[in-house]
C-alpha positions in Angstrom: 9.3 -53.4 12.2 12.3 -54.5 10.2 12.3 -56.2 6.8 11.7 -59.7 8.5 8.5 -58.4 10.2 10.1 -58.4 13.7 9.5 -55.5 16.0 12.7 -53.5 16.5 13.3 -52.0 19.9 14.9 -48.6 19.6 17.9 -48.0 21.9 17.6 -44.8 23.9 20.1 -42.4 22.5 23.2 -41.8 24.6 22.6 -38.0 24.5 19.2 -38.4 26.2 20.7 -40.4 29.0 23.2 -37.7 30.0 22.4 -35.0 32.5 21.1 -31.9 30.8 23.7 -29.2 30.7 23.3 -26.5 33.3 21.3 -23.7 31.7 23.5 -20.7 30.9 22.1 -17.4 32.0 20.2 -15.9 29.1 21.9 -12.9 27.5 19.7 -9.9 26.7 20.8 -7.3 24.2 20.0 -3.6 25.1 20.7 -0.2 23.7 22.0 2.9 25.6 19.1 4.5 27.5 17.3 1.2 28.0 16.7 -0.1 31.6 17.5 -3.7 32.3 18.0 -6.1 35.2 21.3 -7.9 35.9 21.1 -10.1 39.0 20.2 -7.7 41.9 21.0 -4.6 39.8 18.8 -2.4 37.7 21.0 -0.8 35.1 20.8 2.0 32.5 23.7 3.0 30.3 22.9 6.7 30.1 25.6 7.6 27.6 29.1 6.7 26.5 32.1 8.5 25.0 35.7 8.0 24.1 38.3 10.3 25.7 42.0 10.4 26.4 41.4 10.9 30.1 38.8 10.8 32.8 38.9 13.3 35.6 37.1 14.6 38.7 38.1 17.5 40.9 41.9 17.5 41.2 42.4 13.9 40.0 42.6 12.4 36.5 43.6 9.2 34.9 44.9 9.1 31.3 44.8 6.2 28.8 48.2 5.0 27.5 49.5 6.5 24.3 47.7 5.2 21.3 44.6 4.3 23.5 41.5 6.0 24.6 39.1 5.3 27.4 35.6 4.1 26.6 33.7 6.0 29.3 30.4 4.3 30.1 28.1 6.5 32.2 25.6 4.4 34.1 22.8 4.8 36.6 22.5 1.7 38.7 20.1 0.6 41.5 21.1 -2.1 44.0 17.9 -4.2 44.6 19.8 -6.7 46.7 19.6 -7.0 50.5 23.1 -5.8 51.3 25.5 -3.1 50.2 27.8 -4.1 47.4 30.0 -2.7 44.7 28.6 -2.5 41.1 32.1 -3.3 39.7 35.3 -3.8 41.7 38.7 -5.4 41.4 37.3 -8.5 43.2 33.6 -9.4 42.9 30.9 -7.2 41.5 29.7 -7.2 37.9 32.2 -8.3 35.3 32.3 -6.1 32.3 34.2 -6.1 29.0 34.0 -4.4 25.6 34.0 -6.6 22.5 35.1 -5.2 19.2 34.0 -6.9 15.9 32.8 -9.9 18.0 36.4 -11.1 18.7 38.6 -8.5 20.4 38.0 -8.2 24.2 38.9 -5.3 26.5 38.3 -5.4 30.3 37.3 -2.5 32.5 39.8 -0.5 34.6 39.1 0.8 38.1 40.4 4.4 38.2 40.0 5.3 41.9 38.5 8.6 40.8 35.2 9.9 42.3 32.3 8.7 40.3 34.0 5.4 39.3 31.4 2.7 40.0 34.2 0.4 41.1 35.1 2.5 44.1 32.5 2.3 46.8 29.6 0.2 47.7 25.9 1.0 47.0 23.4 0.5 49.8 20.3 -1.7 49.2 17.6 0.0 47.2 20.0 3.0 46.6 20.6 4.4 43.2 23.9 5.8 42.0 25.1 7.4 38.8 28.7 7.1 37.8 31.1 5.7 35.2 33.1 2.6 34.3 36.1 2.9 31.9 37.5 0.4 29.5 40.8 1.3 27.8 40.8 0.5 24.0 43.2 1.2 21.1 42.5 4.4 19.1 41.6 2.2 16.1 38.7 0.8 18.1 37.6 4.2 19.3 37.7 5.6 15.7 36.1 2.7 14.0 32.5 2.4 12.9 32.5 -1.4 13.3 30.6 -3.4 15.9 31.2 -2.6 19.5 29.3 -4.1 22.4 29.6 -4.2 26.2 29.0 -7.5 27.9 28.1 -7.6 31.6 27.8 -10.6 33.8 26.6 -11.1 37.4 24.1 -13.8 38.2 22.7 -13.0 34.7 24.3 -11.8 31.5 23.4 -8.7 29.5 24.8 -7.0 26.4 24.6 -3.3 25.4 25.1 -2.6 21.7 27.0 0.6 21.3 27.4 0.5 17.5 
């Protein structure tokens, strides 16, 4: 009631009348060695390291001068119903490293054996391999925050430091 004793009808707020926003996929934070699910994938970051180059057999790929590769060693299982790439140039899981919560670096497909961006993984199959992200030496040498964000149908985050 207002001061005159009349009943006041509350107007519905405009915010309540709008459609609810589509729910963003929830982002889970993980540590190296922890198993998590990302869409149809079961993922474990086994280890990570910084190096000037990544190589297998006779082939190698080197980071540009002043940069290093962040080499992420994963074991992944495809729980989907069809063969697919974990990461790839088109499609697959999107992945990037984020330094100090503001600087972003995308992954690079190297075409070297073991790169999870080169070759599909059959349903229910498990594969170990790597993904590389090229970062400046200053990021590799720093002790400040570095996380890897992954996105497929869901989102996940791995805190490296």
